[in-house]
C-alpha positions as CSV (number, residue, x, y, z in Angstrom):
1,M,92.0,94.4,85.9
2,I,93.6,92.2,88.4
3,G,91.4,89.2,89.2
4,H,91.3,86.0,91.1
5,S,88.6,83.3,91.2
6,I,88.2,80.2,93.4
7,E,86.3,77.3,92.0
8,L,84.0,75.7,94.5
9,A,83.4,72.0,93.8
10,A,79.9,70.5,94.1
11,S,79.3,69.0,97.6
12,S,78.8,65.6,96.1
13,Q,82.3,65.7,94.6
14,L,84.3,67.2,97.5
15,T,83.7,68.1,101.1
16,V,84.9,71.7,101.5
17,N,86.9,72.5,104.6
18,L,85.5,75.9,105.4
19,V,88.5,76.9,107.5
20,D,90.9,76.2,104.6
21,L,88.6,78.0,102.2
22,E,88.5,81.1,104.5
23,I,92.3,81.0,104.7
24,E,92.7,80.7,100.9
25,T,90.1,83.5,100.5
26,R,92.0,85.9,102.8
27,Q,95.4,85.0,101.1
28,A,93.9,85.6,97.6
29,Q,92.3,88.9,98.6
30,S,95.6,90.1,100.3
31,L,97.6,89.2,97.1
32,L,95.1,91.0,94.9
33,Q,95.4,94.1,97.2
34,L,99.2,93.9,97.0
35,Y,99.2,93.9,93.2
36,Y,96.6,96.6,93.1
37,Q,98.7,98.8,95.3
38,K,101.8,98.1,93.2
39,A,100.0,99.1,90.1
40,K,98.7,102.3,91.7
41,I,102.2,103.3,92.9
42,L,103.5,102.8,89.4
43,G,100.8,105.0,88.0
44,I,98.9,102.2,86.3
45,M,95.2,102.5,86.5
46,A,93.8,99.2,87.8
47,E,90.8,97.6,89.3
48,S,90.6,94.3,91.3
49,S,88.0,91.6,91.4
50,Y,87.6,88.5,93.6
51,Q,85.0,86.0,92.7
52,T,84.0,82.4,93.5
53,G,82.8,80.1,90.8
54,D,84.2,78.7,87.6
55,P,87.4,80.7,86.9
56,G,87.3,80.5,83.1
57,T,83.7,81.6,82.9
58,N,84.4,84.4,85.5
59,I,87.4,85.7,83.5
60,C,85.4,85.7,80.2
61,D,82.4,87.4,81.8
62,L,84.5,90.1,83.4
63,A,86.4,90.8,80.2
64,R,83.1,91.1,78.4
65,S,81.6,93.5,80.9
66,W,84.7,95.5,81.1
67,G,85.1,95.7,77.3
68,A,88.7,94.3,77.5
69,D,90.9,94.3,74.5
70,L,93.3,91.7,75.9
71,I,93.4,89.0,78.6
72,V,96.8,88.0,80.0
73,L,96.9,84.9,82.1
74,G,99.3,82.2,83.2
75,R,99.0,78.5,83.0
76,R,100.4,75.8,85.2
77,G,101.7,73.6,82.4
78,L,99.6,70.6,83.0
79,N,99.2,68.3,80.0
80,G,97.4,65.2,78.9
81,F,95.5,63.3,81.6
82,A,96.3,65.8,84.4
83,E,94.8,68.6,82.4
84,L,91.8,66.5,81.5
85,L,91.1,65.8,85.2
86,A,91.9,69.3,86.6
87,G,90.5,71.2,83.7
88,S,92.3,74.1,82.0
89,V,91.3,77.7,82.8
90,S,93.6,79.0,80.1
91,N,92.1,76.6,77.5
92,H,88.6,77.7,78.4
93,V,89.5,81.4,78.2
94,V,91.3,81.0,74.9
95,H,88.2,79.4,73.3
96,H,85.5,81.6,75.0
97,A,87.0,85.0,75.5
98,P,85.4,88.0,73.8
99,C,88.9,89.4,73.0
100,S,92.5,88.4,72.4
101,V,94.2,86.2,75.0
102,L,98.0,86.0,75.9
103,V,98.8,82.9,77.8
104,V,102.1,82.9,79.8
105,Q,103.7,79.5,80.6
106,G,104.3,79.0,84.4
107,Q,107.5,77.6,85.8
């Protein structure tokens, strides 16, 4: 499963620029389609999913519904205060996933 999720902030916290959101949505969907096609060409059975909402929860829910044995995800490498403010998708998934999780450190 190749997935991407965009978290939408509550309107009281952030004014969402709909044009930027639409651009980000199109870019994410194009990237998902690119990876899906690469997997298909290599003979790897794949599905893709694009969702809005809380990324950590979406990943865990999708893994649960799909019956996944393993989740592989990257992390940005934030730590301390920055991670506390931004939240950590990988941390959420590690603690709430219904299966094993492999976290790959970003550059």
